[in-house]
C-alpha positions as CSV (number, residue, x, y, z in Angstrom):
1,X,0.0,0.0,-0.4
2,X,1.0,3.4,-0.6
3,X,1.1,6.9,0.8
4,X,0.4,9.7,0.0
5,X,0.6,13.4,1.2
6,X,-1.5,15.9,0.9
7,X,-1.3,20.0,2.1
8,X,-4.0,20.6,4.4
9,X,-4.6,24.3,5.2
10,X,-7.4,25.7,7.2
11,X,-10.0,27.9,5.0
12,X,-9.3,31.0,7.5
13,X,-6.2,30.2,8.1
14,X,-6.5,30.3,11.4
15,X,-8.3,27.8,14.1
16,X,-8.8,28.7,18.0
17,X,-7.9,25.4,19.8
18,X,-8.3,25.4,23.9
19,X,-7.5,29.4,23.8
20,X,-4.2,28.9,21.2
21,X,-4.2,30.1,17.6
22,X,-3.2,27.3,15.6
23,X,-1.8,28.0,12.2
24,X,-1.7,26.1,9.3
25,X,0.1,23.1,8.9
26,X,0.9,20.1,6.8
27,X,-0.6,16.5,7.5
28,X,0.5,13.1,6.5
29,X,-3.1,11.4,5.6
30,X,-2.4,8.0,4.9
31,X,-5.2,6.4,2.2
32,X,-5.8,3.1,2.5
33,X,-9.4,1.2,1.2
34,X,-11.9,1.2,3.8
35,X,-12.7,-2.3,5.2
36,X,-16.1,-4.0,4.3
37,X,-19.2,-2.7,6.2
38,X,-20.1,-6.2,6.7
39,X,-17.0,-7.8,7.6
40,X,-18.0,-10.3,5.0
41,X,-15.5,-10.7,1.7
42,X,-15.5,-13.0,-1.6
43,X,-12.7,-14.4,-2.7
44,X,-12.0,-16.1,-5.8
45,X,-8.7,-18.8,-6.7
46,X,-7.6,-21.3,-8.7
47,X,-5.5,-24.1,-8.1
48,X,-4.0,-26.9,-10.3
49,X,-4.3,-30.9,-9.6
50,X,-2.1,-33.2,-11.4
51,X,-3.9,-36.9,-11.0
52,X,-5.5,-37.8,-7.6
53,X,-1.9,-36.2,-5.7
54,X,-3.4,-34.0,-2.7
55,X,-2.8,-30.8,-3.1
56,X,-3.4,-27.5,-0.4
57,X,-5.9,-25.2,-1.5
58,X,-6.0,-23.0,1.6
59,X,-4.5,-22.1,4.7
60,X,-5.3,-19.8,7.3
61,X,-3.7,-19.1,11.4
62,X,-5.0,-16.5,14.2
63,X,-1.7,-16.4,16.1
64,X,0.1,-13.4,18.0
65,X,3.2,-11.9,17.3
66,X,5.2,-14.8,19.2
67,X,3.9,-17.2,17.4
68,X,1.5,-18.5,19.8
69,X,-2.2,-19.3,18.8
70,X,-4.3,-17.0,19.3
71,X,-7.5,-17.5,20.9
72,X,-10.5,-17.8,19.9
73,X,-8.6,-19.0,16.8
74,X,-9.5,-18.8,12.7
75,X,-12.2,-21.0,11.4
76,X,-11.9,-22.9,8.3
77,X,-15.0,-25.1,6.9
78,X,-16.2,-26.4,3.3
79,X,-19.7,-24.7,2.5
80,X,-19.8,-26.5,-1.1
81,X,-17.9,-29.5,-1.5
82,X,-16.3,-30.7,-4.7
83,X,-18.2,-32.6,-7.8
84,X,-14.9,-34.5,-8.7
85,X,-12.7,-35.5,-5.9
86,X,-13.1,-35.4,-1.7
87,X,-11.8,-32.1,0.1
88,X,-10.9,-32.1,3.7
89,X,-10.2,-29.4,6.5
90,X,-7.3,-30.7,9.1
91,X,-6.1,-28.3,12.0
92,X,-2.4,-29.0,12.1
93,X,0.4,-26.7,12.0
94,X,2.0,-25.2,8.5
95,X,4.6,-22.6,7.8
96,X,2.9,-19.5,7.3
97,X,3.8,-16.4,4.7
98,X,3.0,-13.3,6.6
99,X,4.9,-10.2,3.9
100,X,7.6,-8.5,6.1
101,X,5.9,-5.6,6.8
102,X,3.5,-8.0,9.4
103,X,5.0,-7.9,13.1
104,X,4.0,-11.8,12.7
105,X,6.4,-12.6,9.5
106,X,9.1,-13.7,12.0
107,X,7.0,-16.6,12.5
108,X,7.5,-17.9,8.8
109,X,10.3,-19.3,10.0
110,X,8.7,-22.1,11.5
111,X,5.3,-24.3,11.9
112,X,2.5,-22.2,13.1
113,X,-1.1,-23.3,14.6
114,X,-4.1,-23.6,11.9
115,X,-6.5,-24.7,9.4
116,X,-5.1,-26.3,5.8
117,X,-7.9,-27.2,3.1
118,X,-7.1,-30.3,1.5
119,X,-8.6,-31.4,-2.2
120,X,-7.9,-34.5,-3.8
121,X,-9.5,-35.1,-7.3
122,X,-11.3,-38.4,-7.6
123,X,-9.3,-41.4,-9.4
124,X,-9.1,-40.9,-13.5
125,X,-10.8,-37.6,-13.3
126,X,-9.1,-34.6,-15.5
127,X,-11.1,-31.4,-15.7
128,X,-12.4,-28.6,-14.3
129,X,-13.8,-29.3,-10.4
130,X,-15.3,-26.5,-8.0
131,X,-15.4,-25.7,-3.9
132,X,-16.3,-23.1,-1.9
133,X,-14.7,-22.9,1.6
134,X,-16.0,-20.0,4.3
135,X,-12.7,-18.6,6.7
136,X,-13.2,-16.7,9.7
137,X,-10.6,-14.7,11.7
138,X,-11.4,-13.7,15.8
139,X,-11.9,-10.0,14.6
140,X,-14.9,-10.6,12.6
141,X,-13.8,-10.9,9.3
142,X,-15.1,-13.4,7.1
143,X,-14.6,-14.6,4.1
144,X,-16.0,-16.7,0.9
145,X,-13.7,-18.7,-0.6
146,X,-14.6,-19.6,-3.8
147,X,-11.6,-22.2,-5.5
148,X,-11.5,-23.6,-9.1
149,X,-9.5,-26.4,-9.6
150,X,-8.0,-27.9,-13.2
151,X,-7.3,-31.2,-12.5
152,X,-5.1,-32.8,-15.4
């Protein structure tokens, strides 16, 4: 995300704050997208699978900056199972990939507690499959994740 610098000047050039005169000044304003009003986000992702080899299609976690599990934790459920294979959600540690600016990026070098969704195509199947997951985090964010899977 990029920050933009805006120069704001009071229209009158003078404001009274607590009995003291304030002078026009320079302010740094960070502009970022507003969060969804409902806390609900729809995502679409694509994955590829070769034959009936299981693949991880999604993972989520809720951890504190010291890499310990945050309580309550994140959830991950299957809303719509795939038509041409099977899917399972496992509660097991994995290597997360937090961006360098996230305080939890120090946890990237070790397995952290979390949920993982795996897909396995039916034996002999090749083509398109689709499934829908739902993940939530302790801060109230809910994601609906539509997963398109190409099986070769």
